[in-house]
C-alpha positions as CSV (number, residue, x, y, z in Angstrom):
1,X,113.2,-41.5,-71.1
2,X,115.2,-42.8,-68.2
3,X,113.8,-44.4,-65.1
4,X,114.4,-41.4,-62.9
5,X,112.1,-39.2,-65.0
6,X,109.4,-42.0,-65.0
7,X,109.5,-42.2,-61.2
8,X,109.2,-38.5,-60.9
9,X,106.1,-38.4,-63.2
10,X,104.4,-41.2,-61.3
11,X,105.0,-39.5,-58.0
12,X,103.5,-36.2,-59.3
13,X,100.4,-38.1,-60.6
14,X,100.0,-39.9,-57.3
15,X,100.2,-36.6,-55.4
16,X,97.7,-34.9,-57.8
17,X,95.3,-37.9,-57.4
18,X,95.5,-37.7,-53.7
19,X,94.8,-33.9,-53.7
20,X,91.8,-34.4,-55.9
21,X,90.5,-37.2,-53.7
22,X,90.9,-35.0,-50.6
23,X,89.1,-32.1,-52.3
24,X,86.2,-34.4,-53.3
25,X,85.9,-35.6,-49.7
26,X,85.9,-32.1,-48.4
27,X,83.2,-31.0,-50.9
28,X,81.0,-34.0,-50.1
29,X,81.4,-33.3,-46.3
30,X,80.5,-29.6,-46.9
31,X,77.4,-30.6,-48.9
32,X,76.3,-33.1,-46.1
33,X,76.8,-30.4,-43.5
34,X,74.6,-27.9,-45.5
35,X,71.9,-30.5,-46.0
36,X,72.0,-31.3,-42.2
37,X,71.7,-27.5,-41.4
38,X,68.8,-27.1,-43.8
39,X,67.0,-30.0,-42.3
40,X,67.5,-28.8,-38.7
41,X,66.3,-25.3,-39.8
42,X,63.1,-26.8,-41.3
43,X,62.6,-28.9,-38.1
44,X,63.2,-26.0,-35.8
45,X,60.8,-23.6,-37.6
46,X,57.6,-22.8,-35.4
47,X,54.4,-23.3,-37.2
48,X,52.2,-20.3,-36.6
49,X,48.6,-21.4,-36.2
50,X,46.1,-19.7,-38.5
51,X,43.3,-18.3,-36.4
52,X,39.8,-19.4,-37.3
53,X,37.3,-16.5,-37.5
54,X,35.2,-16.4,-34.3
55,X,37.3,-19.0,-32.5
56,X,40.2,-18.3,-30.2
57,X,42.8,-21.1,-30.4
58,X,45.5,-21.3,-27.7
59,X,49.1,-22.1,-28.6
60,X,49.5,-24.3,-25.6
61,X,49.5,-28.0,-26.6
62,X,47.2,-29.0,-23.7
63,X,44.7,-26.3,-24.7
64,X,45.0,-27.2,-28.4
65,X,44.0,-30.8,-27.5
66,X,41.0,-29.6,-25.5
67,X,39.8,-27.0,-28.1
68,X,37.8,-27.9,-31.2
69,X,37.7,-25.7,-34.3
70,X,33.9,-25.5,-34.2
71,X,32.0,-25.2,-31.0
72,X,29.7,-28.1,-30.4
73,X,26.1,-26.8,-29.6
74,X,24.4,-29.0,-27.0
75,X,20.7,-29.1,-27.6
76,X,18.6,-27.7,-24.7
77,X,16.4,-30.2,-23.0
78,X,12.8,-29.1,-22.7
79,X,11.6,-29.9,-19.2
80,X,8.6,-32.2,-19.2
81,X,5.6,-30.8,-17.5
82,X,3.7,-33.1,-15.3
83,X,0.0,-33.3,-16.2
84,X,-2.1,-30.9,-14.2
85,X,-4.8,-32.6,-12.2
86,X,-8.3,-31.5,-12.8
87,X,-9.3,-28.7,-10.5
88,X,-11.4,-29.8,-7.6
89,X,-14.9,-28.5,-7.6
90,X,-15.1,-25.7,-5.0
91,X,-18.3,-26.0,-3.1
92,X,-19.9,-22.6,-2.3
93,X,-21.0,-22.7,1.3
94,X,-24.7,-22.1,1.7
95,X,-25.5,-18.8,3.3
96,X,-26.0,-19.2,7.0
97,X,-28.7,-17.3,8.9
98,X,-27.3,-14.6,11.2
99,X,-30.3,-12.6,12.6
100,X,-29.4,-8.9,13.2
101,X,-26.5,-8.8,10.8
102,X,-25.8,-6.1,8.2
103,X,-27.1,-6.7,4.7
104,X,-26.0,-5.2,1.4
105,X,-28.8,-2.6,1.9
106,X,-27.4,-1.4,5.2
107,X,-27.6,-2.1,8.9
108,X,-30.4,-3.7,10.9
109,X,-32.5,-1.3,12.9
110,X,-35.6,-0.8,15.1
111,X,-37.6,2.4,15.1
112,X,-40.9,4.3,15.2
113,X,-43.0,6.1,12.7
114,X,-46.5,6.6,11.4
115,X,-48.8,4.9,9.0
116,X,-51.0,6.7,6.5
117,X,-54.0,4.7,5.2
118,X,-54.8,4.8,1.6
119,X,-58.0,2.7,1.4
120,X,-59.6,-0.3,3.1
121,X,-61.3,-1.3,6.4
122,X,-58.4,-2.4,8.8
123,X,-55.7,-0.5,10.7
124,X,-53.5,-0.7,7.6
125,X,-55.8,1.6,5.8
126,X,-56.1,4.0,8.7
127,X,-53.8,6.6,10.3
128,X,-51.9,4.8,13.1
129,X,-48.7,4.8,15.2
130,X,-46.1,2.4,13.9
131,X,-43.2,0.4,15.4
132,X,-41.0,-0.9,12.5
133,X,-37.8,-2.8,12.2
134,X,-35.4,-4.5,9.9
135,X,-33.6,-7.7,11.0
136,X,-30.9,-8.9,8.6
137,X,-30.7,-12.7,8.0
138,X,-28.2,-13.0,5.1
139,X,-26.3,-10.6,2.9
140,X,-29.4,-10.4,0.6
141,X,-32.4,-11.1,2.8
142,X,-34.0,-9.6,5.8
143,X,-37.3,-9.8,7.7
144,X,-39.1,-6.5,8.5
145,X,-41.7,-7.1,11.3
146,X,-43.9,-4.0,12.1
147,X,-46.8,-3.3,14.3
148,X,-49.5,-0.7,13.6
149,X,-51.4,0.5,16.7
150,X,-54.8,2.1,16.1
151,X,-58.3,0.9,17.1
152,X,-56.9,-2.6,16.6
153,X,-53.4,-3.8,16.3
154,X,-52.1,-5.0,12.9
155,X,-48.9,-7.0,12.5
156,X,-46.9,-7.0,9.3
157,X,-44.2,-9.7,8.8
158,X,-42.7,-9.5,5.3
159,X,-39.5,-11.3,4.1
160,X,-37.7,-8.9,1.8
161,X,-34.9,-9.0,-0.8
162,X,-32.5,-6.1,-0.1
163,X,-30.7,-4.3,-3.0
164,X,-27.3,-2.5,-2.7
165,X,-27.1,1.1,-1.7
166,X,-27.3,3.4,-4.7
167,X,-27.0,7.1,-5.3
168,X,-30.1,8.7,-6.8
169,X,-29.3,12.4,-6.8
170,X,-26.6,14.8,-5.8
171,X,-27.2,18.4,-4.6
172,X,-24.0,20.4,-4.3
173,X,-21.8,18.4,-2.0
174,X,-24.7,16.5,-0.5
175,X,-25.4,13.1,-1.9
176,X,-28.5,11.1,-1.2
177,X,-28.1,7.3,-1.0
178,X,-31.1,4.8,-1.0
179,X,-31.3,1.1,-0.5
180,X,-34.5,-0.4,-2.1
181,X,-36.2,-3.5,-1.0
182,X,-39.2,-5.6,-2.0
183,X,-40.8,-8.7,-0.5
184,X,-43.9,-10.5,0.7
185,X,-45.2,-12.1,3.8
186,X,-48.3,-12.1,6.1
187,X,-50.6,-9.4,7.6
188,X,-52.2,-10.4,10.8
189,X,-55.2,-8.3,11.9
190,X,-56.4,-8.5,15.6
191,X,-59.8,-7.6,17.0
192,X,-63.2,-9.3,16.9
193,X,-62.6,-10.4,13.4
194,X,-59.0,-11.5,13.5
195,X,-57.8,-12.5,10.1
196,X,-54.6,-13.4,8.3
197,X,-54.0,-12.2,4.8
198,X,-51.2,-12.0,2.2
199,X,-48.9,-9.0,2.2
200,X,-46.8,-7.3,-0.4
201,X,-44.2,-4.8,0.8
202,X,-41.7,-2.6,-0.9
203,X,-39.8,0.6,-0.1
204,X,-36.4,2.2,0.5
205,X,-34.0,2.7,3.4
206,X,-32.0,5.9,3.5
207,X,-28.8,5.7,5.6
208,X,-28.5,9.0,7.5
209,X,-25.5,8.2,9.7
210,X,-23.8,5.2,11.2
211,X,-26.5,5.3,14.0
212,X,-29.7,6.1,12.1
213,X,-31.7,5.1,9.0
214,X,-34.8,6.7,7.6
215,X,-37.3,4.4,5.9
216,X,-40.4,4.6,3.7
217,X,-42.5,1.7,2.5
218,X,-45.8,0.8,0.9
219,X,-47.7,-2.2,2.3
220,X,-50.5,-3.9,0.4
221,X,-52.6,-6.4,2.4
222,X,-55.2,-8.8,1.1
223,X,-57.2,-9.3,4.3
224,X,-61.0,-8.6,4.0
225,X,-60.4,-6.4,1.1
226,X,-57.3,-4.9,-0.5
227,X,-55.7,-2.7,2.2
228,X,-53.0,-0.1,1.3
229,X,-50.9,1.9,3.7
230,X,-47.8,4.2,3.5
231,X,-45.4,3.9,6.5
232,X,-42.7,6.5,7.3
233,X,-40.2,6.1,10.1
234,X,-36.7,6.4,11.4
235,X,-34.7,3.6,12.9
236,X,-31.7,3.2,15.3
237,X,-29.1,0.9,13.8
238,X,-27.7,-2.0,15.7
């Protein structure tokens, strides 16, 4: 083999070696570019948040920082009640006397009537003319001074407890109301043998209208003997 053929072979090998080297470089460069593209693709992918059931999560970064996956429940504070002071004792005012006032049994009145004697020796036990009255003192009590005028005058001064007006019967559309009372006091007999005795009195007032009240009562006096009289009358309310 001559030297010219050897030089030709060496030249061909050198060119082939150079072509292989360049091909390897291009393959390596292509692989590097593909790897770079895959990396950038992975980096550019948007991660879709998985919604949690019952909780709305915003895609905004600021909102994501503020939101929490589970709502925090703040315990309610029970307001403290200040201790209640002991209730002050309310003093019930004592009933004041107001002569002439209305009681629970009706209005005060003054009137006239008659007395029917049922036994005894004084005017209380005889037929006589009567001047009677009711003077309210409180809501429950009244004084009922009366004067019986016959052969001698007899004064009756009972303090009575008045009861509320009650309905005792009803006839058609007419209803009868009565206000009972009961009490005790003094019976003062005048004349030659003036005496003072104990008196028991009881009866009913029957309101007829805003102006008038009918009344009936039994008076039992312990003067000389036991005296009993039934007094009937009508009074003008004031």
